C-alpha positions in Angstrom: -1.0 231.6 -86.2 -0.9 232.0 -82.6 -1.1 235.3 -80.3 -0.9 235.9 -76.6 -2.8 238.4 -74.7 -1.9 239.2 -71.2 -4.4 240.6 -69.5 -6.9 238.7 -71.7 -9.8 238.8 -69.2 -9.6 242.5 -68.8 -11.6 244.8 -70.6 -9.7 245.5 -73.7 -8.1 242.0 -73.4 -12.2 240.5 -73.8 -12.5 242.6 -77.1 -8.7 241.7 -78.5 -9.7 237.9 -78.0 -12.8 237.8 -79.7 -11.6 240.2 -82.6 -8.3 237.8 -82.7 -10.9 234.6 -83.3 -12.9 236.2 -85.7 -9.1 236.6 -87.8 -9.4 232.5 -87.3 -5.9 233.3 -85.2 -5.4 230.4 -81.9 -5.6 232.3 -79.0 -3.5 232.3 -75.6 -4.1 234.4 -72.7 -2.8 235.2 -69.4 -4.3 235.1 -66.5 -4.0 235.1 -62.5 -6.0 233.3 -59.6 -8.0 236.7 -58.9 -8.8 237.4 -62.1 -12.6 238.0 -62.5 -13.8 235.5 -65.5 -16.8 237.5 -66.7 -15.9 239.4 -69.8 -14.4 236.2 -71.1 -16.6 233.7 -70.5 -18.1 233.1 -73.4 -15.0 232.5 -75.3 -13.8 229.5 -72.9 -14.3 226.9 -75.3 -12.4 229.0 -77.5 -9.2 230.0 -75.9 -6.1 228.9 -74.5 -6.0 230.2 -71.0 -3.0 230.1 -68.9 -1.9 231.0 -65.1 0.9 233.2 -65.1 2.0 235.9 -62.5 4.1 238.6 -64.8 6.0 239.6 -62.3 7.8 236.1 -61.6 10.4 235.4 -64.6 10.2 231.7 -64.1 6.3 231.3 -64.7 6.9 234.3 -68.1 9.5 232.0 -69.2 7.6 228.4 -69.1 4.4 230.5 -70.6 6.5 231.6 -73.6 8.4 228.9 -73.8 5.0 226.7 -73.9 2.8 229.1 -76.2 5.5 230.1 -78.6 3.8 232.6 -79.9 3.9 234.9 -83.1 1.9 237.8 -81.8 2.2 239.6 -78.0 -0.3 242.2 -77.3 1.2 243.2 -74.0 -2.2 244.7 -72.2 -2.0 243.6 -68.7 -1.3 246.5 -66.4 -2.3 248.5 -63.6 -4.1 250.9 -65.7 -6.2 252.9 -62.7 -4.7 256.7 -62.3 -5.9 257.3 -59.1 -4.8 253.9 -58.0 -1.3 254.6 -58.8 -1.4 257.5 -56.7 -2.1 255.3 -53.8 0.6 252.8 -54.4 2.9 254.3 -56.5 5.5 251.5 -56.6 3.1 248.7 -56.8 2.0 250.3 -60.2 5.5 250.7 -61.3 6.4 247.3 -60.2 3.7 245.9 -61.9 4.0 247.7 -65.0 7.7 247.4 -65.6 8.6 244.1 -64.4 6.0 242.3 -66.1 7.1 243.8 -69.5 10.9 243.4 -68.6 9.8 239.1 -68.2 8.9 239.0 -71.2 11.2 240.8 -73.1 13.8 238.2 -71.2 12.0 235.4 -71.6 11.8 235.7 -75.5 15.3 237.4 -75.9 16.7 233.9 -74.1 14.2 232.2 -75.8 14.6 233.2 -79.4 11.3 233.6 -80.4 10.8 234.9 -83.2 7.5 237.3 -82.6 6.0 240.6 -83.1 5.1 242.6 -79.9 2.4 245.2 -79.3 2.9 247.6 -76.2 -0.2 249.5 -75.1 1.2 252.3 -73.8 -1.0 255.5 -72.9 -1.4 259.0 -73.3 -1.1 259.7 -70.2 2.3 259.6 -70.5 2.4 263.1 -72.4 0.8 264.3 -69.3 1.3 268.3 -69.0 0.4 269.9 -72.3 0.4 273.4 -73.5 -2.9 275.0 -75.3 -0.9 275.2 -78.3 0.4 271.7 -78.4 -3.1 269.8 -79.9 -3.7 268.0 -81.3 -0.6 266.0 -79.4 1.6 264.3 -82.0 4.2 262.0 -81.1 6.9 264.0 -81.5 5.4 266.1 -78.2 7.4 266.4 -74.8 7.0 264.2 -72.5 5.9 265.3 -69.1 4.4 262.5 -66.7 1.7 263.5 -64.0 1.0 261.0 -62.4 3.0 257.5 -61.3 0.9 255.4 -63.9 2.1 257.8 -66.3 5.6 257.0 -65.5 5.3 253.3 -65.7 4.3 253.6 -69.3 7.2 256.2 -70.1 9.0 253.1 -68.8 7.5 250.5 -70.7 7.5 252.3 -74.1 11.4 253.4 -73.4 12.5 249.7 -72.5 10.3 248.7 -76.0 12.4 250.9 -77.7 15.5 249.5 -75.7 15.3 246.1 -76.4 14.5 246.6 -80.2 17.9 248.8 -80.4 19.7 246.4 -78.4 18.6 242.8 -78.8 16.7 243.5 -82.2 13.5 242.3 -80.6 10.4 243.3 -82.8 8.0 246.0 -80.4 5.4 248.2 -81.8 4.5 250.7 -79.1 1.0 252.3 -79.4 0.1 255.6 -76.7 -3.3 255.0 -76.6 -5.7 258.0 -75.7 -8.8 257.6 -73.5 -10.9 254.3 -74.7 -14.1 253.2 -73.4 -17.5 250.5 -74.7 -19.1 247.7 -73.2 -17.4 246.2 -70.4 -15.3 249.2 -69.5 -14.5 248.9 -65.5 -16.6 251.1 -63.6 -14.0 252.9 -61.9 -13.5 254.6 -65.5 -15.1 257.8 -65.8 -17.7 256.8 -68.8 -18.3 253.6 -67.4 -18.7 255.2 -63.7 -21.3 257.3 -65.6 -23.0 255.0 -67.1 -23.3 252.3 -64.2 -24.8 255.1 -62.0 -27.4 255.6 -64.6 -28.4 252.4 -64.8 -28.4 251.3 -61.1 -30.6 254.9 -60.8 -32.9 253.5 -63.5 -33.6 250.3 -61.4 -34.4 251.6 -58.4 -30.9 250.6 -57.0 -29.9 254.0 -56.2 -30.8 257.9 -55.1 -30.9 259.6 -58.6 -28.0 261.7 -57.8 -24.3 261.1 -59.7 -21.6 262.1 -58.0 -18.7 263.3 -60.3 -15.1 264.9 -60.0 -13.2 267.1 -62.3 -15.7 268.2 -65.5 -13.8 270.8 -67.3 -11.1 267.6 -68.1 -11.1 267.5 -71.8 -10.8 263.9 -73.3 -10.2 261.7 -76.7 -12.6 258.8 -76.7 -11.9 256.2 -79.0 -14.3 253.0 -78.9 -12.5 249.6 -77.5 -13.3 247.9 -80.7 -11.7 250.3 -82.9 -8.8 250.1 -80.5 -8.2 246.4 -81.3 -8.4 246.7 -84.2 -5.5 249.1 -84.2 -3.5 247.0 -82.5 -3.5 244.1 -84.8 -3.2 246.4 -87.6 0.0 247.8 -85.3 1.4 244.7 -85.8 0.5 243.8 -89.2 1.2 247.1 -90.7 3.2 249.2 -88.0 7.3 249.4 -88.3 9.1 247.8 -85.5 10.4 250.4 -83.3 8.0 253.1 -83.6 5.4 254.5 -81.6 1.9 255.6 -82.7 -0.8 257.2 -81.4 -4.2 255.7 -81.2 -6.9 258.4 -81.1 -10.6 259.4 -82.2 -8.9 263.2 -83.2 -12.2 264.4 -81.0 -12.5 266.0 -77.8 -14.9 266.0 -75.7 -15.4 267.7 -71.8 -16.2 264.8 -69.0 -19.8 267.2 -68.7 -20.2 266.5 -72.4 -19.7 262.8 -71.3 -22.0 262.9 -68.6 -25.0 265.0 -70.4 -24.8 262.7 -73.4 -25.3 259.5 -71.3 -28.0 261.6 -69.4 -29.8 262.2 -72.5 -30.2 258.2 -73.4 -32.2 258.3 -70.0 -35.8 259.2 -69.2 -35.5 259.5 -65.5 -34.6 263.0 -63.8 -30.5 262.9 -62.4 -29.2 265.1 -60.3 -25.6 266.0 -60.5 -22.8 266.5 -57.3 -19.6 267.2 -57.3 -17.7 264.7 -55.0 -14.1 265.9 -53.8 -12.8 262.4 -53.4 -12.9 261.8 -57.1 -10.7 264.7 -57.8 -6.5 263.8 -58.5 -3.9 265.8 -56.8 -3.1 266.7 -60.6 -5.1 266.6 -63.4 -4.0 266.6 -67.3 -6.2 269.4 -68.4 -6.7 268.4 -72.1 -5.6 265.0 -74.0 -6.6 265.7 -77.8 -4.5 263.0 -80.1 -3.4 263.4 -83.6 -3.1 259.7 -85.2 -2.3 260.4 -88.8 1.4 259.1 -88.5 -1.0 255.5 -87.9 -2.9 256.0 -90.6 -0.2 256.8 -93.1 1.3 254.0 -92.0 -1.9 251.5 -91.8 -5.2 253.0 -93.0 -6.8 253.2 -89.9 -9.2 255.3 -88.8 -12.0 254.9 -85.9 -15.1 253.9 -87.6 -17.3 253.5 -84.7 -19.1 257.3 -83.9 -18.7 258.5 -80.2 -22.9 258.4 -79.6 -22.6 254.6 -80.3 -20.2 254.0 -78.1 -21.8 255.7 -75.1 -25.2 253.9 -76.0 -24.0 250.3 -76.4 -22.2 251.3 -72.9 -25.2 252.2 -71.2 -26.9 249.4 -72.7 -24.5 246.9 -70.9 -24.9 248.3 -67.4 -28.3 248.3 -67.9 -28.1 244.1 -68.8 -25.9 243.6 -65.7 -27.7 241.8 -63.1 
């Protein structure tokens, strides 16, 4: 069996590659000329890397024709919400055009494969207090250009399933974290700041944004297992929430990470870290996915946070 991971050098992509290799799957992955390879350095002898600009239809068609994958995990995206405020059209173009090119290549070449689309809980956007935990049937009220791009990706997945019979499965993943998470993302940012303070690289002050937002965090290693099950046992054309079903304020996350350090650290708000509009609460209901596949999160939140901090402590 052959699997293609778009964005293999990224946070989730690298964990997805490890998971698939353990399953005995032949792994292909897309990179760009500026991709950082540190997350997959230890896998280079075991995977096939293809340099591919997903926004270029010819490049994508060549990739699909050469790889002929049985499974596609479409993870490549501009996935940082604040960046989407600064570059809305780049985010939308990047995330939508890349997916359309993959679909068109599969359609034109007649490749028979299943495609998992990594969509996002950010699509839900504004959630009323009486709407949590959030089910897949909840209204979509996106609050960022990134969220808009993910809504478009999901609806395109459904449209190509209905119009052309493409075997798409959409996953709305809530916040996920763990070792290798990019330092722009809140849990990783806190962990890196703590590790840098412990190493004497910065003053004992952590800078924070909105600490009252509530988020549902799942370990990335549980998430990639969910993505596998989405294609193994999920129903094509369906959308599934991937979540832990548990909620923490960002302040609780910070204090959990601080509890693993012996250093005295001060917390200061940084106005630059506040967003034009922020989603107040994201708490997911993953019962639909559990009923279909049997999946449930297995790694405790405390272990995820400890492993994340250890990851940053291990970095030079």
